[in-house]
N, C-alpha and C positions, 0 to 999 in steps of 0.2 A: 435393623443393623445399619450403622452409619456407613456411608460410602467412603472409600479411601480417597475419592476425588476431591473431597472437601478438606483434606489434610495436606499440609506441607510435607515434603519428603522427610522422613525420619522423625516426624512429630507424633506425639501420643494422642493429641486431641485437637479439635478445630480451633480452640481459643488459647492455645499454649503461648502464643505471641503476646498475650496480655498479662502474663505472669511476670512479676518483678521480684527483685531481691535487694536486700540492703547489704552493702559492703563498707567496711571502715578502712580508710587509707591513711597511713601514717608516713609522712615524708621526713627524711633525715638529711643532715649535712648539706651538701650543695644543692639538693633538690628542694630545700625549703623555699626557694625563690618561686617555685611553681604553686605554692600554697596561697589560697586566698582566705585562709582560715587561721593564719598565724601559726602558733605552736599546737593548736588543737587538731586532733584527727579529723579528717573529712569523711562524713557519712554520705555515701553515694547510693542513690536508687538506680539500679541497673536492670535491664531485661534479663530474665532467667537465661542461663547459658552463656553469659558474658565471660570474657577471658581477661587475663592480665593485659593483653594488647589493647582491649577495649578501654580499660582504665587509663592506660598510657595515652591513648588518643583523646579521650575526654578531657584529661588534664593537660594535654599538649606537652607531654614530657618526651623528649627524644630518647629512644631506647639506648642509644650509645652513651648517654649521660648516667646510666644506672649501672652500679657495680655490685649491688646485692639486692635480692628479692626474697623477702620472708613472707611465707603464707602461714598464718596461724603459728608463728614462731619457728617454723621450719624453713631452712634455707633451700630454695628451689632454683638457685642460681646454678647453671650447668658447671661453670668454673670461672675463675678470675680471667678477665679479658676476653670472654666469649659473649656472643649475643644473648640477650635476655630471651628466655623461652616465653614468647607472647601467647602461645596457644593453651597454656594451663587454664582450665575452666574454673571459675569461682562458684561458690555455693553461698546460700543465705547465711549471713552472720560472719562471713570470713573477715579476717583482719589481714590486710596486705601492707607490709612495710617495705618501703623503697629507699635505698640509700645511694648517694653518689660517693665519689672518692673523698678521702680525708687527707689533706696535705700533711706531710711529715710523718705519716704512718708507714708501717712496713711496706716497702715496695711502692709507695704512693699509689693509692687506689685500693688498698686493703680497707674495706669498710669497717667502721666501728659504730655499733649501734647499741 
């Protein structure tokens, strides 16, 4: 039986840190300037257990510039004009859509995707 001393706290196995996942990130509206991929979605290889916040840090997108977060087509934005929930954990194959405000839309900042 393997000793718990070889495992990081909360980890299932000793080599869990080597597991990675692929996440597709789509940037819309004012966030397109953070894309190095043009209009194409960015496919990112991330460590297992990565969160929305990890993606934002990797892409150097300030959370206060984001007005809508879609995870696999579902809105996970807490509410308009609130901070992005950066702790939402991502899974293999997830599609993360990030949008900034759209000028001249309802209430300026109402995302349109």
